[in-house]
Backbone as a ProteinNet text record, in pm:
[ID]
protein_1_A
[PRIMARY]
MKLSGTESASLLLVDDDTTFCRVLCRALEKRGFAVTVAHSVEQALPLALADPPEFAVVDLRMSGTSGLTLIQALSELDPATRIVVLTGYASIATAVEAVKLGATQYLSKPANADEIVAAFGHLASTEAPLNAQIPTIKQLEWDHIQRVLLEQQGNVSATARALNMHRRTLQRKLIKR
[TERTIARY]
1178.1	1202	1070.6	1145.6	1077.1	1031.3	927.4	926.8	996.4	1073.6	1125.6	1012.2	1072.1	985.3	879	814.3	764.8	653.7	549.5	453.3	436.7	318.7	275.3	237.1	285.7	211.7	88.2	-42.3	-178.2	-193.1	-241.5	-202.2	-406	-405.3	-567.5	-549.7	-578	-602.7	-712.1	-760.3	-886.5	-890.3	-937.6	-953.4	-1065.1	-1099.2	-1261.7	-1217.7	-1085.1	-997.8	-986.4	-1073	-1082.4	-938.1	-889.5	-737.7	-642.4	-631.5	-518.5	-499.8	-620.3	-640.4	-557.5	-600.6	-577.8	-401.5	-360.6	-218.6	-142.5	-187.8	-121.9	-131.1	-215.7	-241.1	-140.7	-115.6	-33.8	140.7	125.9	288.4	286	193.2	203.8	255.5	190.3	211.2	315.8	377	497.6	625.8	595.6	681.1	637.7	569.2	530.7	428.9	285.7	200.8	93.6	39.1	-121.6	-228.7	-260.7	-335.4	-510.1	-574	-727.4	-753.9	-837.7	-894.7	-1024.2	-1030.5	-1178.4	-1195.2	-1318.4	-1349.9	-1387.2	-1475.3	-1519.6	-1480.4	-1489.1	-1523.6	-1601.9	-1716.3	-1811.5	-1763	-1717.7	-1657.7	-1524.1	-1479.1	-1357.1	-1371.9	-1427	-1448.1	-1467.1	-1585.1	-1651.9	-1460.4	-1403.2	-1285.9	-1164.2	-1176.4	-1073.6	-1136.6	-1233.6	-1288.3	-1320.6	-1290.6	-1273.8	-1152.3	-1075.2	-906.9	-834.5	-798.8	-698.2	-556.7	-565.7	-447.2	-318.5	-220.1	-100	-59.8	-126.8	-77.2	-189.6	-190.6	-369	-319.6	-371.6	-349.4	-459.4	-470.6	-605	-630.1	-720.3	-718.5	-802.5	-771.3	-825.9	-993.7	-981	-1133.3	-1217.2	-1288.2	-1400.3	-1532.7	-1560.3	-1726.6	-1728.7	-1875.5	-1940.4	-1829.6	-1837.4	-1722.4	-1582.3	-1519	-1389.6	-1288.1	-1196.4	-1092.9	-1059.3	-1067.8	-1051.4	-1111.7	-1206	-1295.6	-1248.2	-1203.2	-1108.3	-976.4	-903.7	-826.1	-830	-898.2	-918.1	-974.8	-1069.8	-1099.1	-1031.7	-926.9	-866	-727.8	-667.4	-645.1	-650.6	-810.7	-891.2	-867.5	-885.5	-863.7	-749.4	-643	-548.7	-438.5	-342	-251.9	-159.1	-108	-27.7	-25.2	-111	-170.1	-97.4	-23.5	88.5	11.4	-44	-125.9	-55.1	-64.3	-32.8	-144.2	-157.4	-292.8	-239	-307.2	-289.7	-383	-399	-466.6	-430.4	-521.9	-537.8	-516.8	-539.8	-598.3	-485.8	-350.7	-289	-323.5	-322.3	-311.9	-255.1	-195.2	-171.2	-260.6	-350.1	-453.9	-487	-531.8	-538.2	-438.5	-343.8	-199.1	-196.4	-194.4	-204.5	-318.6	-444.1	-571.8	-515.5	-486.5	-496.7	-331.8	-271.2	-127.7	-201.1	-281.2	-359.8	-447.6	-505.9	-564.8	-527.4	-384.1	-322	-220.5	-246.5	-182.1	-32.4	52.4	198.1	273.7	210.5	227.9	147.2	181.8	83.7	151.1	89.3	156.1	115.6	122.5	6.5	5.3	-118	-88.1	-5.6	23.3	32.9	149.9	167.9	268.1	268.5	398	395.9	432.6	434.6	458.9	572.3	695.3	810.4	815.9	740.6	745.5	610.7	522.6	433.4	495.1	604	663	760.9	822.2	912.3	872.5	692.8	606.4	624.8	583.6	558.2	685	830.4	955.6	997.9	952.1	996.6	1134.3	1198.9	1289.1	1404.3	1470.8	1612.2	1707.5	1823.8	1921.5	2037.6	2025.2	2126	2078.5	1916	1929.2	1947	1982.8	1967.8	1874.7	1872.8	1763.2	1693.9	1562.6	1473.8	1506.3	1559.4	1564.3	1684.5	1817	1885.4	1887.4	1793.4	1759.3	1683.1	1708.4	1700.2	1610.4	1501.1	1377.1	1420.4	1370.6	1351.3	1274	1295.5	1197	1083.4	1080.4	938.1	901.9	989.4	896.9	791.3	885.2	845.9	693.6	731.5	598.7	484.8	534.6	395	353.9	452.2	365.6	299.9	363.8	241.2	98.9	115.3	-3.8	-64.9	-22.4	-152.6	-159.9	-101.6	-111.3	-248.8	-252.4	-310.1	-493	-437.8	-548.9	-641.2	-558.5	-646.2	-718.7	-643.9	-725	-877.4	-846.4	-901.8	-1088.2	-1041.2	-1098.3	-1125.9	-1034.7	-1031.9	-1086.1	-1148.4	-1162.3	-1027.7	-1018.3	-921.2	-948.1	-1049.1	-1043.8	-1010.9	-1042	-1064.5	-893.5	-820.3	-715.1	-625.2	-600.1	-564.3	-576.2	-678	-694.9	-632	-623.2	-515	-371.1	-337.9	-212.7	-188.4	-256	-258.4	-197.7	-269.7	-203.7	-355.5	-307.3	-406.8	-478.3	-620	-661.8	-620.7	-610.7	-543.1	-410.8	-349.8	-184.8	-210.3	-315	-261.3	-301.2	-421.1	-514.5	-380.7	-313.6	-157	-96.1	-56.5	78.1	-34.8	-168.9	-220.1	-220.8	-263.3	-256.6	-75.5	11.2	94.2	154.3	156.5	192.9	90.8
-64.3	117.7	158.3	237.2	327.4	461.3	548.7	681	762.4	876.5	965.4	1050	1106.1	1160.3	1088.3	1153.9	1109.6	1073.3	1137	1124.4	1031.8	901.3	852.4	920.6	873.2	921.8	859.6	974.2	865.6	814.1	726.7	651.3	583.6	627.4	559.2	435.3	311.9	188.8	173.2	157.9	126.2	26.5	-50.3	-205.1	-321.7	-362.4	-469.8	-587.8	-599	-756.8	-728.8	-789	-771.7	-824.8	-922.1	-1049.6	-920.7	-907.8	-849.7	-713.4	-634.3	-496.7	-539.2	-648.4	-680.3	-705.1	-780.6	-822.9	-667.7	-596.7	-489.8	-398.6	-400.5	-253.1	-295.6	-443.1	-482.4	-420.6	-463.5	-451.8	-327.3	-245.2	-72.4	-8.7	-53.9	23.6	-46.6	-166.8	-209	-76.3	-39.3	77.1	216.8	237.7	332.3	439	351	463.5	416.4	546.4	520.6	480.9	339.8	324.1	304.7	385.1	311.1	258.7	185.1	102.5	86.9	134.4	108.2	32.7	-43.6	-139.2	-113.4	48.7	79.6	242.9	293.2	458.2	495.6	435.1	535.4	549.1	435.7	418.4	571.6	552	600.1	722.1	802.9	944.9	1051	977.1	1033.9	1073.9	927.4	923.5	992.5	1035.5	1133.6	1306.6	1317.5	1456	1473.9	1444.5	1434	1422.9	1353.8	1391.1	1363.1	1431.6	1392.3	1348.4	1238.3	1158.7	1209.3	1200.9	1215.4	1109.5	998.7	887	803.1	711.6	622.5	552.9	450.5	328.6	258.9	290.1	264.7	165.7	105.2	-39.2	40	-8.3	56.4	-26.7	-121.5	-187.4	-222.1	-195.9	-224.5	-254.8	-358.6	-331.5	-193.8	-142.2	-44.3	102.7	250.2	306.5	275	292.3	275.3	369.7	350.1	362.8	508.2	539.3	652.1	771.8	742.6	848.5	904.6	821.1	817.4	887.4	848.3	927.1	1099.1	1112.5	1215.7	1315	1209	1336.3	1413.3	1299.5	1289.9	1378.2	1396.4	1484.8	1639.8	1678.1	1784.5	1848.5	1737.7	1760.6	1806.2	1747.3	1764.7	1719.8	1816.8	1781.7	1726.9	1765.7	1718.7	1520.3	1532.8	1362.5	1263.7	1199.6	1077.1	960	903.7	823.5	714.8	576.6	507.9	401	308.9	276.7	135	70.2	-116.4	-147.1	-261	-342.3	-446.7	-525.5	-676.1	-662.3	-529.9	-555.6	-452.4	-411.1	-317.8	-306	-178.6	-119.1	2.8	12.3	151.7	255.1	269	378.8	399.6	319.2	312.3	377	306.2	392.9	573.9	569.6	733.1	812.4	734.1	811.4	832.8	754.5	774.1	845.5	872.6	965.8	1116.4	1070.4	1239.3	1270.5	1197.3	1209.8	1253.8	1245	1259.2	1145.3	1054.3	917	912.2	911.1	884.8	822.6	672.9	559.8	479.4	364.4	269.9	161	40.5	-86.4	-207.2	-311.3	-447.9	-510.5	-559.2	-670.2	-788	-869.7	-846.1	-756.2	-658	-556.9	-586.8	-602.9	-574.4	-450.3	-415.5	-334.3	-212	-287.1	-252.1	-175	-250.3	-188	-46.4	-64.4	36.8	175	164	279.7	291	255.9	274.6	362	312.6	412.7	567.5	581.5	697.8	819.9	736.3	797.5	797.9	711.5	702.8	626.4	565.3	470	582.7	528.3	609.5	588.2	641.6	622.3	531.8	467.7	434.4	244.3	283.9	85.8	71.1	-55	-105.9	-70.5	-62.2	-71.7	-201.5	-198.9	-296.2	-412.6	-371.6	-459.3	-572.8	-465.6	-600.6	-659.6	-691.1	-758.9	-910.2	-1012.4	-1111.5	-1192.9	-1189.3	-1259.1	-1421	-1405.7	-1589.9	-1672.4	-1755.6	-1893.5	-1860.7	-1830.3	-1820.2	-1703.8	-1580.6	-1461.7	-1524.9	-1613.4	-1642.9	-1715.9	-1726.5	-1917.7	-1816.2	-1719.7	-1638.3	-1566.4	-1510.6	-1429.5	-1464.9	-1614.9	-1716.4	-1762.1	-1748.3	-1798.2	-1670.6	-1547.9	-1462.6	-1417	-1455.8	-1439.3	-1520.6	-1669.2	-1758.4	-1729.9	-1639.1	-1658.4	-1528.9	-1434.7	-1328.2	-1406.8	-1469	-1526.7	-1660	-1704.4	-1749	-1648.5	-1557.1	-1417.3	-1451.9	-1477.4	-1512.7	-1618.6	-1676.7	-1871.4	-1957.6	-1976.4	-2084.4	-2208.9	-2264.6	-2457.6	-2430.3	-2291.3	-2289.9	-2281.5	-2205.6	-2173.8	-2321.2	-2377.2	-2494.1	-2664.1	-2603	-2690.4	-2657.8	-2528.2	-2500.6	-2436.9	-2496.7	-2498.8	-2689.8	-2738.4	-2903.1	-2861.8	-2801.6	-2814.3	-2831.9	-2911.2	-2931.3	-2783.5	-2768.2	-2676.5	-2597.5	-2701.1	-2702.2	-2604.8	-2681.7	-2630.5	-2473.4	-2442.9	-2338.7	-2217.6	-2264.8	-2164.5	-2150.7	-2206.3	-2193.6	-2115.1	-2163.1	-2042.1	-1906	-1923.6	-1744.8	-1682.1	-1793.7	-1747.4	-1676.8	-1770.6	-1757.8	-1617.6	-1546.3	-1495	-1316.8
1909.6	1849.3	1959.3	2050.2	2128.5	2048.4	2064.2	1973.9	2146.4	2074.1	2195.5	2272.9	2362.3	2485.7	2547.4	2660.7	2758.3	2722.4	2641.8	2594	2502	2461.8	2357.4	2243.2	2124.3	2012.6	2002.8	1939.8	1904.8	1772.4	1762.9	1637.4	1651.5	1528.7	1511	1387.3	1450.2	1383.2	1297.3	1204.7	1148.8	1017.6	1057.9	1014	1040.7	913.9	976.1	1031.3	1047.9	1075	1217.7	1314.2	1432.5	1483.8	1394	1485.6	1423.7	1338.9	1271.3	1380.6	1376.4	1492.4	1597	1626.8	1804.2	1814.5	1714.7	1684.5	1650.5	1535.2	1530.1	1628.4	1726.5	1831	1967.3	1933.9	2062.6	2000.4	1900.2	1843.4	1826.3	1796.5	1782.8	1914.7	2042.8	2159	2201.5	2190.9	2240.3	2169.7	2054.2	1982.8	2059.2	2144.1	2231.1	2164.2	2082.5	2006.7	2135.7	2164.4	2227.6	2123.6	2095	2003.1	2026	1943.1	1960.3	1868.5	1849.4	1752.8	1710.3	1586.4	1496.8	1408.6	1355.8	1297.9	1176.6	1146.2	1004.6	1060	881	890.9	978.9	1005.6	1040	1189.3	1263.9	1397	1395.8	1349.8	1364.8	1303.6	1248.5	1230	1352.1	1457.1	1582.8	1643.8	1656.8	1709	1663.1	1558.6	1510.7	1541.5	1516.7	1601	1668.6	1780.7	1909.5	1974.5	1889	1945.7	1808.8	1715.8	1594.6	1621.9	1570.1	1554.7	1473.5	1534.7	1514.5	1362.1	1430	1318.3	1277.8	1140.3	1122.1	1074.3	1058.2	956.4	951.6	823.3	762.1	658.2	646.4	598.4	442.9	348.5	228	202.3	158.3	149	320.2	339.3	460.5	450.8	477.7	464.5	512.3	412.1	438.7	350.9	401.7	336.3	362.2	206.6	190.7	261	302.5	382.9	319.8	212.8	114.3	195.9	205	271.5	387.2	469.8	596.3	603	480.4	435.3	389.7	334	278.3	416.6	524	640.8	752.1	792.7	868.7	810.2	654	617.2	659	590.9	617.5	789.9	854.1	1017.4	1049.5	1004	1008.7	939.6	867.9	760.4	804.2	932.9	978.8	981.4	985.8	1055.5	918.2	964.8	889.1	905.4	720.7	724.1	639.6	686.9	627.9	579.9	445.3	362.5	402.4	431.1	433	329.2	224.7	170.1	94.2	146.9	62.5	-108.2	-156.3	-268.3	-362.8	-367.3	-377.5	-571.9	-557.3	-750.8	-727	-835.2	-864.6	-862.3	-938.1	-922.8	-766	-651.5	-509.6	-513.8	-493.8	-477.2	-493.1	-611.2	-655.1	-598.4	-587.7	-519.6	-325.1	-289	-153.2	-116.1	-209.7	-187	-172.4	-310.9	-336.7	-258.4	-185.7	-83.6	67.6	89.3	201.1	286.3	238.3	280.6	303.5	363.3	387.8	314.9	301.7	248.1	204.7	153.7	130.6	110.3	182	180.5	175.8	88.9	82.6	228.2	234.6	354.7	286.6	404.9	551.6	527.6	661.3	669.4	823.3	921.2	1011.9	1109	1192.6	1245.8	1235.4	1217.5	1210.1	1065	942.1	826.7	845.9	914.5	962.6	1004.3	1090.2	1187	1062.8	1025	877.9	799.7	774	659.2	698.4	850.9	919.3	890.6	907	892.1	1016.8	1081	1248.1	1305.6	1190.4	1249.7	1279.6	1387.3	1448.4	1307.5	1311.8	1234	1305.3	1444	1448.1	1443.9	1348.2	1383.9	1261.3	1195.3	1083.6	1001.2	843.9	790.4	720.3	786.3	808.9	684.3	521.6	480.4	486.2	614.5	644.7	760.5	816.7	924.4	849.3	873.6	865.6	930.2	907.9	999.1	1049.8	1154	1210.1	1180.2	1182.9	1109.2	1202.1	1299.5	1411.7	1368.3	1276.5	1257	1135.5	1009.1	881	939.3	994.6	1045.1	1116.6	1166.5	1286.4	1097.6	1015.1	924.7	811.8	820.2	725.5	748.9	890.8	988.6	966.1	953.8	937.8	784.6	725.1	606	562.6	622.2	612.8	684.2	794.7	879.5	826.2	735.1	716.1	514.9	487.3	364.2	432.6	539.9	581.7	679.7	641.3	704.4	862.3	961.3	1091.2	1119.9	1033.9	1091.6	1109.4	1293	1263.7	1256.9	1253.7	1180.4	1066.2	949	831.7	787.5	914	877.1	895.7	999.3	1050.8	951.5	862.6	773.7	669.6	638.1	512	525.4	686	702	721.8	705.9	708.6	925.7	990.2	1114.6	1266.8	1358.6	1411.1	1458.4	1516.1	1539.7	1673.1	1780.2	1904.4	1903.1	1822.9	1823.6	1756.5	1633.9	1625.1	1672.1	1740.3	1871.6	1979.7	2013.9	2125.3	2073.8	1900.3	1846.6	1868.1	1813	1823.9	1930.3	2086	2176.7	2288.5	2266.3	2270.4	2209.9	2094	2005.7	2073.7
[MASK]
+++++++++++++++++++++++++++++++++++++++++++++++++++++++++++++++++++++++++++++++++++++++++++++++++++++++++++++++++++++++++++++++++++++++++++++++++++++++++++++++++++++++++++++++++

């Protein structure tokens, strides 16, 4: 899905997992967003002040300052900013807090680009609902690899061992995608 219009919508992606950011950035750019990436709240704040984003994807737990701080700052900077919070540690209390501070939606990791775009509320009405799409085996495999890679904190060798896969095979799959 592409966003309508000639100009790309600005999106700030903030997550301390560089591998996840790289993959998600590419996927969101394919969907028509102009993505700016930061790996901490401290990196993201000056970027947001210089050019307030229309959309933001913020990880809740990062080393350093919590993503909740950034959500509040983005909401104060521009209340129209649509913010999706991602976390691997979902809880009702943090979800409620994130929404109170200005988040549009709260998603558990791993979340793919389609789920994030849907959370922004930008799915065209002519498209099938996400839950009606049956994922392919390749997509399921990719999602599983990404989940294990996140659990192993981006360590490819540890991920390959956990998946019972040769490291080079895993590297080829990651590079190919």
